[in-house]
N, C-alpha and C positions, 0 to 999 in steps of 0.2 A: 505371500509376494501376488504380487497381480499376475495375472497370465497373458498372454500376447492378446487373447480377446478382449480385456478388460482393458490394457493398455491403450488401444485404436479405439476405444467407446467413446467417439466425437460424433457428436449430431450437430452441426453449424448449417441452419438454414436449407437451402434447396443442394450445398456441397454437393460434389460428386467423390472428391478426392481431399485430405489434407498435406499440404505441402510445407515440407522445414527446409529451412536453409541455414546454413552454416555459413559466415564469412571467414576464411582463413585467413592467412599471412598472403600466400601466392595465388589464391583461387576462391573459387566456391563450391561447397558441397549441398547437394540438392538430394532430398528423400521425399517422393511422393507414395500415399499410402491409399490405397480404398478404403474409405470410411463404412461401406456398407459392410454388414456383420453376419457369420464369421470371415475372416479375412481366409482364403484362400490361395490368393498368391502373395507372393514375397514381395515385401517393399521396393519398390524401384529406386535404386540409389545410385550415384554416381557421382564423380570429381569433376570439375572443369577448371580449367585456367584459366578460363574468362572471368572478368570481375564485373559482367555485365549481367545484373540478373534479370532485365527483361529479355534478353537474348535468349537465356535459358528456360524461363517459363516460356517463352513460344515456341522453344523444342518441346517442351511438356504438354503443349498444347492444353495450356491452362485456361478458363472460362470462369468460370462461378468459384473456383476452389479458395479457400481459406489458407494465405501464408504467415508462419511462424518463421520469425528471422533471430537466428543467434548473433549476436553483436562481439565481437573478440573486445579483450581489454584494454586496448590500447585506444579505443572507442571512446571509452567512458571513464570515470572517475570512481573510486571504490573508496567508502569509509565506513570503520567500524563504530557505531555509538552504542550509550546506553542510557536509560531513560528511567526515573525514579516511577514510571507509571506503567501499564500494558495495554492501556485501550486505544487500538488502531487509530480512531478516531483523533484523540489527543496526539498521537504520534504524527499524523499527517499533517495536523495544523502547525507543529512547532517545527519539523523536521527541515524544512527550507532554509529557517534561523541558523540552525547548528551545523549543516553543512557549511553554510558560507564561509567560513574562516579555511575550509578545507580547498576550494574552488581557487583556481587561476583565473576563473571568470565571477561575473556577479552571477547569484542563484536565480536571478532573473532571468537570464539567458539561457538557462538550463530546465532539462526536465527530469525531476528526481524522483526515483521510487525505492521502496526498501523491503526486504525480506527480513522476518523476526523469528529469529531460532528457539526454540525451544529448549531447557535443560539447565542454561546458566542461570537464570532470574527466576525469583519466586513469582506467585502470582501479583504482586503490586510494582514488579519491574519488568523489564523486556532489554535484550539485547537485539541490536537489529543489524543487520548491514547494509548501507546507502547506498545506490548508484544514481551519479548524476551524467548525462551526454547533453554537451550543448545542442540547443534547437536549431543553430545553423548545419549542423552535421547531420542531425535528423532529416533534415530538409533534403541535402546532398543524396543522404540516403533511398530516400522515397524517391528523389529524381531519377535515379538509377533504376527503379522499376517501372519508369514511362506510363504506360497504360494500364501498368498492373500494379499501382500503389496504391486504388482502392482494396485490392485483396489483399493485402499486408494487417492483419490481425493483432500482433502483436509483433514487440521488441525486445527480446530478453537478453541479458548478460549472461556470457559464457559459465561466468561463476556460478549461476543458479542452476544450469544446465548440468553441469560436471557434478556438482556438490547429490543431486538427486539421483544420478547414476551411480556415482561410485560410495557415498553413503550407506546404501542396504548393500553392499557385495561385501566390502573389508567388515570383519567382526573386529578389528583392533578398534580401543577407544581413541587411541591419540597413534596418526599417521602422517606422512608424505605423501602426494599425490603429485605424480608428472605426468604430464600430457604432453607428448613430443609430436609437433605439427609438422608443415611445411614449412622449415625454416623458423620457426617458432616453439617457443615451449611454455606452458602456464604449469605454475607450482603453487601448490597452497596446501596448509596445516588444517587438516580437521582435528579436532580435541571434544569430546563429551559432547558428539553429536552437534556442534558448531563449528562454523568457517572460521577460524580466528585471524588467519592472515594468509593473503597471496600477491602472488607476482607474475607479469608477463612479459618474456625477455624474446626480443627477434634478433634475428641474426642477419644485421645488416654488415657485420665486419665480427669474423671467427673469434680473436683475441678479446677483445671488447665483450662480446657475448660471453664467452669463457668465464670473465671478472666477472659480470655482474651477475649468471645464474647462480657461481660459486658463493657469492656475496650473502644470495638471497638464501641459498640453502644452508648455509651457515647458520643464519640467524632464525631459520625455520627450527631447525634440527637442535640448537641450542641447549633445550629445554628437555629432550627427550634422552630416556634412558635408553631404550632401543632404537637406536638410529637407522631405522627400516624404512624404505619407500617404494611405493605402490608404481610400477611406470606403465603408461601407455602410449602405445607407439602407433602412431596413422601410417596405413598403407603408403598414402602423398610422402611421406617422410623419404628423404636422401639417407645412402648408408653411410655416408660423411657425417652429417650432420646428426645421426642418431647415434656413433661413436663418440663423436664429441660429445655430449648431452651425458652420455650413461660415463665416460673417462671424467667427469668433473665428479659425477657420484662416488665413484671410487678414489677417486682423488682425496676426497674430505674424510674418508673412511666410511661410507653410509653404505650400508647392503640393500639390496635392491632387487624387487620380484616383480614380475610382468603379470598385471592381474590376468586372470582367466575368466571369461564372461561366458563360458560354457556353463548349461547348466543353470543359468540366471534368466528368469523368464523376462527380465526386463530387456533383455538385448538378444532374446530368442528370434530369430528371422529363418526358416529353410528357406534354401533354393534363393536368399538374398543376393544381390549383386555388390558385394560389398563386403569387407572383412568385419568383423564385430567389434573389433576396435576402430575404427572409422566412424561408427554409426554411437559411439557411446554420449557424446552430449544431444544430437537426438533424439536418443530414446530415454535419456534423463530429462528433457524438457517435457517430451510426450507423457512420462509418468507422473511429473508436477502437475499438469492440466488435470489428471485423473484424480488426485489426492482430494477427496472431501474434505470441506474446513479448510484448508491449507491457501493462504493468503499467496497468490499469485505475483509476479513482481512483472512489471510492462513498462517499457520507458516510452512508449506511444503513447501520449496524454493525449485527449480529446481535440486539442484544436488540431492536431495533424490529422485525425479520423476522417475519413469523409462520412457524410451524414446518411447517405443512401447508393446502395448499390446499384447501378444501370442496367444487370443481366437478367431480365424477365422474359421467360419466354410466350408464346402466345396462349399455350396450355395453361400455364400458371396466369396469366392475364384474365384470361375467361373465369378460373377459377375464382381468384382475388375479385373480380367484378362482382359474381353472383353473391358470394359473400357482404361486400358490401352493401349489395340492395336488399339483401335481407335486413341486416342491421339496420339500415336506414328507414325500413316498413316498421319493423319493432320500434325502433326510437320514435318514429313518428307516431305509432298508436298511443306510445307510453306518455309522449309531449303532450298530446289532448286529454290523456286521462288526466294528469298533473295538473293541466291549466284549470281543468272544472274542477277539481277537489280543492285546489288553493283557494279559486275564486269562492267558493263557499264558505272556506275558512278564514277567509279575509274580512266578510262580511259579519261572520260572528263573531269573528275579533274587534271589528271594531264599536259593535254594540256592546259588547262586556266593557271596552275601555272609556265609552260615554257616560255608562251606569257608574262604574268607580268613580269618574271626574266628577261628575254631580254630587256624589254622596260624599266625596272626603275634599275637594277643593271648590264646590260649589257652583261650577260653572262645566259646561260640555267643552269636549272638543281640545282638551289639554292633550299636546303633545309628548311624544318621549322624551324629549329633551328637555322640554319644562319640566316634566315628573320627575325628571333625574335630578335637576337644577334645586327644585324644590326638597326633595328629600334630604339631597346633598346639604342643604343650608341645617335641615333638624338634626341630622348626624354629628354636623359641625358643632352645633350648640351640646348634645349631649357630652361629648367629648371634652369639650372646653370644660365642663360644669365637673364632668368626672375626675378631671386631672386636678382641678383646682381644689376640690375637696379633700385629695389625698396628697398632701404635700412630698410623702415618702415616694410616690410612684408618680411625681408630676413629670413630664418630657426635660423640664429644664434641672432635676435632680438627678432621671436616669442618665442621660447626655452626662453631667457634672461626673457622677462616677463611673462611666464607663471611659472619660477621657483621662482622668486620673489613674485609672489603673493600667492603661495600656504601658508598654516598658518603654521609659526613655530616651534607649540607645538602639533603635530599631527606627531606621528610617522608613515612613509609611507616607504614601499620596492617597488621600483619601478620593475616592472617585463618587460615594454614593452613602449616608448613613438615613436610615427609616426608622425612629425611635415610637414606639406603641409602650401602652400600660405595662402588657406582658411580656411584648418581646421588642426586640432591636436587631436589625438587619445590617451589616455594615459591608460595603465594598471598597475593595481598595488596591496596592499595587505596593510590593515590597522588593529588594532585591534577591532573595534567596527563597528556596523553600523552608529553610531552617528558622529562617525571619519568623516565618507564618506558625510553625511549633510554639517559639517565644511569644508570641502575641496571643496565641491561646493557654498557655500557661499563665500568663499576667491577667487575664479576664477572668478566667477557674480560679482566682484566689480570692475575688470580690463574694460576700455575702449576697449579695443584690442579685446575681446571676446563679440560677441552678444548672444551666446546661450551657456548654460554649461549642458549638458543633461547625467543622469546617465542611459545608456544603457543597464547595466547589472550588478548585485551582485550575489553574492555567499558566501559560507563558505567551507572553506577546514581543514583539519586534516594534522600536520606534527609533526617531532620530536620536535620543538619548541614549539609546543602546537595550540589552535585554532584561527584560522585567518579568516578577512573578506575580500575576492575579490573582485574588482569591476572594470569597464569600464566608462571611460567620453568620449564623443563626443563632442568637445569643434569647434564649428563656428567661425571664423574671421572676424572680420569686415572689409569692402572692402572701408572704408572711412578713 
């Protein structure tokens, strides 16, 4: 497990501190940490009832620091999705179509990101939790930062921050976790190292809150043989709300225990100006940032990020200026040398091309485009003669065999077909991934084809609905 020094090993530009802010129901919690290592002073943690991030950062004398903002579940939408592939690039391409049916607004009006879990799926499959936040909410959130908006480096959902904090601490494979905050409670089920389900309940009305969280807990604990909940209570929680939340657990027969963060490096902070229970989400976020190879979740997409920070000291400006002058001088020398070398090579190439042109085309000055055209004509004639001399492997015969072998009960949209003597490349679309398997099985039954491979699959959305794209590489038998 990471030590405290490893936890805060965050080097970002010229920043002096890392600032983590967590938006709670009735306030904001702020945690500022000196990033210079080793850390000798405790993290400065404080809770403020103010909902204005700009005021808090101004009080902290923030200048060049990078700010990480933890967003509560009431500000975003959450969906658990499963994909028949595990490649991150494919998931990023298709996930916007997968979440569209779950969102009360259009997917184009939201920023969506995801976190992929390990443990549920095989190498060829993936279970992810997708998070979507409306772009208008992001704009309002960044507006609250005022002149510090460009300091915000990432907006992370609370689910991920708490998951990285709680999962290493609780040794049980399946458990319910309850985080009681200032008039709000976050509840989730973690099973097999995967965040399976979660809920967020606010105390606008005590009776409605009690009914809602009871229903949510009953759903989460129905499949647990040992219904035990692990509870974290924030210092900002009022006694009345804490007792109400714990009474719900007792009422449905769920035993609970308070998580002890002492002894776990992830939450160690000597002389910290806050209880360990208050900093659980912040510690989990910073721990996730330092996990090599783990994909981070950031709802702040490129369109909301400033292109360049405006804080540059005179000393830094001088250093950058000197470096730029050195690079400019080095680049100028390289350019002059390259020009001389390329000029001599160009002259040699022109002489060689003229010799080849006279030898094979009986005239000089034949340019590259005309050469390609003449050679293309020759190659076309060769292919025509070869195809005509072997009727079995003519393009017409191969295409006839190919089309007659395809399954009749599968809807196929042809995108492109390239038929050659020894190879066929087939691009198209169909409705499901299982249709691709049926097409492959049918083509493999033909004696004409020695290998039928699916070289690429994907998904696409269109005005006509969801479609699966594919590319087949088919080798033709030479016998």
